[in-house]
N, C-alpha and C positions, 0 to 999 in steps of 0.2 A: 267785453268789446262789442262793437256792433257787428252786423251781416256784414260780408264781403261776398261781393256778387260770383267772383272768380272760384267760389266754393260752392255755388247754385249750379243744379243742372235743370234748366227750365222744362217743362213737360206737360202741356196742357190738354186735358180732354173734354169732349163735346159735352153737351144738355143732352143728346140722346144716349151718350154712356152712360151720365149720371142717373139718368132717368132707370138705366136698366141696373147699374152698379147698385141703387139705394132701393131700388124696388119702388119708383114713386109713381104715383097715380094721378096725373095731371088734372084730370077733372074732379078731383075730389082732395087736392094737395092744400095744406095750410098757406097762408100768404106770406107769414114772416119767417125767413129761412136763413139761416148764417152758412157758410162754406168756410172750414176752419183748413188754412192751409191750401187755400185754391190756387196758388200759381197763376199761370199764365192760360187757365181754364177758360172757354167759351161759356162757360153754366151761366155765371151772372148775366151777360149781355144778353144772350138768348132768352134766359128767363126775363129778364128786365122788359124785353120787346113784349113778351106774352103778358104782362100785367102784375106779375108777381114781384113780391118787395125780396130781393137777396141782398146779403151784405157779405163781402168776402174780406178775409183776415188774411194776411199773407206777408212777414217782413220784408218780403222782394219788391213788395209795392213802393218802398221806399226810393226806390230807382226809378229814373224816368223809362218811357215806353222805349225810347232810343237806344239807353243802354241794355234794358232788357232784352230788345230786338238783336241787338248786336251779342250778346251772351246766348241767345237762342242760336244763332247762326254759328258760332264759335263751338258749340257743344253738339249739334245735330248730326255731323258725320260720326262722330265717339257712340253716340248713342243708337245709331242704326246698325254700326259695326258690332255694338254691343249684343244687340237682337239678334242678329244675322249668327254670331258665334253660339248663341243659345237659342238657336230657333227650337228645339225640342222641348223647351221650356215653356211653350206659348202652343196656342190652341188656333189653328188657320183655317177658320170656317168663312166668318163674316170678314175680317181683314185676311187676306188672302198671301201676303208677303210682306216683309220689311219694307218693300218701298213702297207699298199702297200703306202702310200703318203710318208711314213718314208724311204721306200725304194728306190721311187722315188728321193726325197729330199736329201738322203743320196748319191746316185748315182751321183748326181752332184755337190756335195761339195767335194767328193771324187777325181773327175775329176780336180776340182779347185786347190785342196791342190798339187795335182802330178803336175800341170803346173804352180804352184805360184813362187817358186824358178827362173825357167827360166824365167818367165813372168817380174818378177820385174828388173831382170838383161837387158831386152830387152825394158822397160820402158813401157810394158801395164799396170802394176798395180803402181799406183801412189797414196801416202798416205794423200793426197788433198782432201778436202770434202766440200759441200756447206755450205756457200751462196759464197765463194772466190774460184775460178778456175785460175791455172796458164797458163792459154793458150790463146792465140792470138784472135782476132777478127774472127769469120767465119773459125776457124780453121776445125771444123768438119762440116760435111754435115747433120748430126743428133746425137741428144742428146736424150738420154733415162734416165726415173727415174722410178724405181719399187719399190713399196710398202715401199715409204719413205715418199715423200712429198702427203700432206692430208691424207695417215694412218695414222701419228701419230698427228692429229689436235690437241689432246689434251696437247702435249708437244712441238711443234714449233709453233711458233707465226705466227700470220698473216703476220707481216714484215719478217720475216724468210722466209716466203714462195714468198713473193711477191719479194724480193731479192734474191733467188733462181733462180727464174724463168727467170729474168732479165738476170742472171750471164749465165745461161746456153744458152738463145736467145743470149747472146752477141757471146758466142764462137760458138755457131752451127745455121746453116741456119734453122733448124727445132727442136721445143722439143717435145715430147711425154711422158707422164706421166700415168701410171698406178697404182693402180686404183685410181677413184676419190672418195670412200668410205673413212672413216676412220674405225679405227681398229674393231668398234663397228657394223659396216656393216651397216651406212648410210652414205648419200651423206656428204661430209665434209662441215662444216658449213663456212669454210675459201675458199670455192671453188667459190661461186659466187662473193663475194668482190675481190679476185683476178681479175675473169674476168674483172668484171668493171673496177677495175685501169688498167689493161694492155690493153683493150680497150681504154680507154681514152688517153692512149700513142700512140696508133694507131697499137697496134699487132692486128692480126688476130687470131680469135680461134675457134677450134671446138671441140666439142664433140663427140665422134664416137664411135658405137657398135662394139665389135670386137666378135670373135668366141670363147674366152677365158672365161669360167666363173666356178672357184672353191670357192669364197666368194661369197654367195648367193648377187645376184643383182651387182657383181663386174664385169661386162662386158663391160664399157666404158673405153677410155680415152681420157685424155684431150691433143689436139694440139695446138702447139702455132707457129705462124710466125711472127717472128719480122718484121717491118716496112722495107719497101725497100728504 
């Protein structure tokens, strides 16, 4: 069955957040970047303006900008209430309150919505999703996955995680996944099994600390390098 929009919780992040989550160096960043499960983030539009080639994949892109915008409006109050109820789970340093968080996220999503129709026409937003991607081997220099793999360890199986990482590694020369925590704030129980199986296949992996931390303890990403 296809994706149902009423089961999606859209929550988009900005380019600035991506830069810190994935420890991106804009002065020496590879040109071809894939964003898996990008949702309504503004990363694609902001990076495109800077001259980078970014393709974002997410099944949510099968819906129109108006439909996604309405879903954002419908779920926004619930998301903010959830953050308020679990405020102790977050680091309130740069973002100082749930209200400010909402403003930051909404600003990113508004940028996405304004760009989405043009991005669809230009092929920057594609409806495919993990664990199967419609790209050639090494078509991208870097594949990113934010707040999807490992975050939803309770919903996505170990097999799904491994297949998704293998697929991203097929189409990109490097994969970065952030964070390595599940949605409850614990290191995903699927992380070590994935690392073990990938290392057995000859992949090189690194857990790197980054400068971004909003979810407490969520300041590490997983880097994956396919066998040469």
